[in-house]
C-alpha positions in Angstrom: 86.8 131.2 152.2 83.2 132.3 151.9 81.3 132.9 148.6 78.0 134.9 149.1 75.0 133.3 147.0 72.0 134.2 146.0 69.9 130.9 146.2 67.5 131.1 143.6 69.6 133.0 141.1 73.1 131.9 141.6 75.5 133.3 139.1 78.3 131.0 137.7 81.3 133.3 138.5 79.8 132.8 142.1 79.8 129.5 141.8 84.1 129.1 140.5 85.9 128.8 142.9 84.3 126.5 144.8 84.0 124.3 141.8 87.3 124.7 141.7 88.5 123.6 145.3 85.8 120.3 144.5 88.2 119.3 141.5 91.5 119.4 143.8 89.4 116.8 146.4 88.1 118.9 149.0 85.1 119.6 150.7 82.7 122.7 151.3 79.9 123.5 152.5 76.7 124.8 149.9 72.9 125.7 150.1 70.4 123.0 149.3 67.0 122.5 149.6 66.9 120.8 152.8 69.5 122.9 154.7 73.1 123.3 153.7 75.3 120.1 152.8 78.9 119.2 152.8 79.9 118.1 149.8 82.8 116.8 147.7 83.2 114.6 144.1 82.6 111.5 144.7 85.7 109.8 143.2 87.8 112.2 145.5 88.6 109.0 148.3 90.6 112.3 149.9 87.1 114.0 149.9 84.6 111.2 151.0 87.1 110.5 153.8 86.8 113.4 154.8 82.8 113.9 154.3 82.3 110.5 156.2 84.2 112.1 159.0 82.5 115.2 159.3 79.0 112.3 159.3 80.3 109.8 160.9 79.9 107.4 159.0 82.6 105.2 158.6 82.2 102.6 155.6 81.4 99.6 157.7 77.7 101.5 158.4 74.5 100.8 156.7 73.9 104.0 156.4 74.1 104.7 152.5 76.3 108.8 151.6 73.8 110.2 149.2 74.6 112.4 145.9 73.6 114.4 143.3 73.1 114.1 140.1 71.4 116.5 136.8 68.5 114.5 135.6 66.3 111.0 135.5 68.7 109.5 132.9 72.2 109.7 135.8 69.8 107.5 138.1 70.1 104.4 135.5 73.6 105.3 135.1 74.2 105.1 139.3 71.2 103.0 140.5 69.9 99.7 139.9 66.0 99.9 139.2 63.0 98.3 138.4 60.4 100.3 135.4 57.8 100.7 138.1 60.4 101.9 140.3 60.8 104.6 137.9 58.0 104.7 137.5 57.2 106.3 140.6 60.5 108.1 140.9 60.0 110.1 137.8 57.1 111.6 139.3 59.0 113.0 142.9 61.9 114.8 141.3 63.0 117.5 141.2 62.1 117.5 144.9 63.5 116.8 148.3 63.5 112.7 148.3 67.2 110.6 148.8 66.2 107.2 146.5 67.8 104.3 147.8 69.0 101.6 144.8 71.9 99.2 145.3 74.7 101.0 143.3 76.6 99.8 140.1 80.2 99.6 138.8 80.3 103.2 138.3 79.5 104.6 141.2 83.2 104.3 143.6 83.5 101.4 145.9 84.0 104.5 148.9 81.0 105.8 148.7 78.7 102.3 148.4 77.4 101.6 152.0 78.0 97.5 153.3 74.9 96.7 151.3 76.6 98.4 148.4 73.6 101.1 148.3 73.2 104.7 147.9 71.2 107.1 148.1 70.8 109.6 145.1 68.9 112.9 144.7 68.0 115.5 142.3 67.3 119.2 144.8 64.6 121.4 143.6 67.7 123.7 144.8 69.0 126.6 141.7 72.8 126.3 143.2 72.6 122.4 143.9 71.6 121.9 140.0 74.3 124.7 138.9 77.2 122.9 141.1 76.0 119.5 139.1 76.2 121.4 135.7 79.4 123.1 136.0 80.9 120.2 137.5 79.7 118.0 134.5 79.2 115.1 137.5 77.9 114.2 140.4 78.7 115.6 143.2 78.3 113.8 147.1 75.8 115.8 149.5 75.8 115.2 153.1 73.8 117.5 155.7 75.6 119.3 157.5 72.8 118.9 160.7 71.7 115.0 161.7 68.7 114.5 160.8 68.4 113.5 164.6 69.7 116.1 166.0 67.9 118.8 167.4 66.7 121.1 164.0 68.0 124.2 164.9 69.0 127.3 162.3 71.9 126.8 160.7 74.4 129.5 160.3 77.1 129.6 158.0 80.1 131.4 159.8 78.9 128.7 162.8 79.4 125.9 160.3 82.4 127.0 159.0 83.7 127.1 162.5 82.8 124.1 163.7 83.8 122.4 160.4 87.7 123.8 161.2 90.0 123.0 158.5 88.3 119.9 157.1 86.0 122.4 154.8 87.8 124.9 152.4 84.7 126.6 150.9 81.3 127.7 152.0 78.9 129.1 149.9 76.8 131.6 152.1 73.3 131.6 151.5 72.4 133.4 154.7 70.2 131.8 157.4 68.7 128.4 156.5 66.5 126.2 158.7 67.2 122.6 157.6 64.2 120.3 156.8 65.4 116.4 156.2 64.5 115.1 152.4 62.4 112.0 152.6 64.4 108.4 152.2 62.8 105.5 150.0 64.9 102.8 149.2 63.3 100.5 146.6 64.7 96.9 146.2 62.8 95.6 142.9 59.2 96.6 142.4 59.1 97.3 146.6 59.0 100.5 148.3 60.4 100.9 151.7 59.9 104.2 154.0 63.6 104.6 155.3 62.3 108.8 157.2 59.7 110.9 156.6 60.9 114.3 155.5 59.9 117.2 153.4 58.5 115.5 150.8 55.2 113.5 150.8 55.1 109.8 151.2 54.0 108.8 148.0 50.5 105.7 148.0 
């Protein structure tokens, strides 16, 4: 199923079917500030397994999965960070950043990597914000275009064909150009730049 959405002013009714698919444990495709992304609920073992297969990231991989949250308060619930790290993070969000932290016990085991980490994001994108609001909880996000692949314009019909039955719903915001997020890992007060993307690296 595919639903056309306005990426700047999405109507809740246009996201309803996608939200219902997520609640059933399915994987959807939706637009974000970094291009199209696969998404599922973090508590759905079936959805997480499908997303991992689509992204070719198994549970032994060091690359963590990433999760959208509603606000900075959720960072403390799902990730462990120092006060110094929080001061840096709050200057960057919402925006095109993935913040890698040690996961708390509130994060399902299937979502963490082998180092018990996960990525947290608050994109500056209306569809992402509304999905999290309608779900009343976090949503996994995994870019359709791999960060090490040659970037090309993302077209919803092509994404749906390539994903096959693994994806049950596509939120179509038209053609999008993939631009990876900047990935920052925080351990205690130390910041490690994992990947330089859209967001400027903080000094």
